[in-house]
C-alpha angles and dihedrals in degrees: 000000000000089000090054091049091049091050092049090049089050091049093051094048089049090053093050092050094048099046118068118244121249088252089057095047091046091051091050090051089051090051092052091051090047092052092048088051093048094048091051095050108021121198087294129003140190116194138178115201144167120216119201116198111200124195132169092257103029148016127215133187127206122189119202147164124216138195127193146175108202112303097307098071123041131162130183125189118195111223100178159066100040097240091058100035113127096026110136132197121198134187119188114175105310097341128092135189140177120212112205106188093185089070098022094238131142107202123193110219109223122215090252088070096058093102093047119110116267113230090341091298132127090256116088129218092263093056097045096042096036093229095159123045124233088204104048107023095053142056115233128220132173113236104175145304120271138166122244115189089342094309120120107234136187109235106216127183119212120202120188120248110245095252097034116124095230131141099211130076091208141353128201119199133195109204123183112249092212105035098030097222128120118259101176137017130186119196121202131191125236089274092057093253116145109243107165138017122201122194127185126198145143096078113211137172113260109183106303099350145060115235137160111266096193126063133174127195113196124184104216098216099045110077115215094012116123137150121204123196117198120193108208098171137012138174126187135201089017108184099210093060110099139158092264089075092063102074138105090247091055090049088067094048109033117107131181119258 
């Protein structure tokens, strides 16, 4: 009897040593999210995009160019339509501004407006300007593995830290195991109700990396509403992008190339 108990104890100890702890698996999940984030943004980036806002009664297109340094510095210049051309959005650390040349006004965007629609789209200010961080503002937990468009993915649940300045109650990501970019995201409110679903596809080479070039954001409770983001060009680790670009003075001078 004693021998059996000893064997069982040894077996349990062996299982404990061979299986990673929850802390280890959560840390691995965080590293996967971090890598996906870094691949999407690079140390610096310069991107040209077209956003299509689709509604049951109308469709609108917005063309833009953006520059970034990590997640702390982000700048977007609106190239079209004509009525919005020249508008600039700036994020520098935790502060955000909008320069509107047609009225000569610089507007500071308060934290209370992070959930507000960006340029009338289904993306909010937080998502476009990357105010919150999927890496540092959330805990990370593996759920399961699942294929998206034939690509094996890690499904990872993100839950906000108690003091984090985030707008979502929960986020679930599907990240490609092989390519390390996100192919699907689900965004839930504080009550656990699904609000938006973002899907990514049409993988292309942009410089030294493969990334989805086509993204759809669909609000699940708004029939016929959808926003499509198409990346037409992107450069990463651009040497001439520096912190001097990300200032209110530069907002009034910067122009797309």
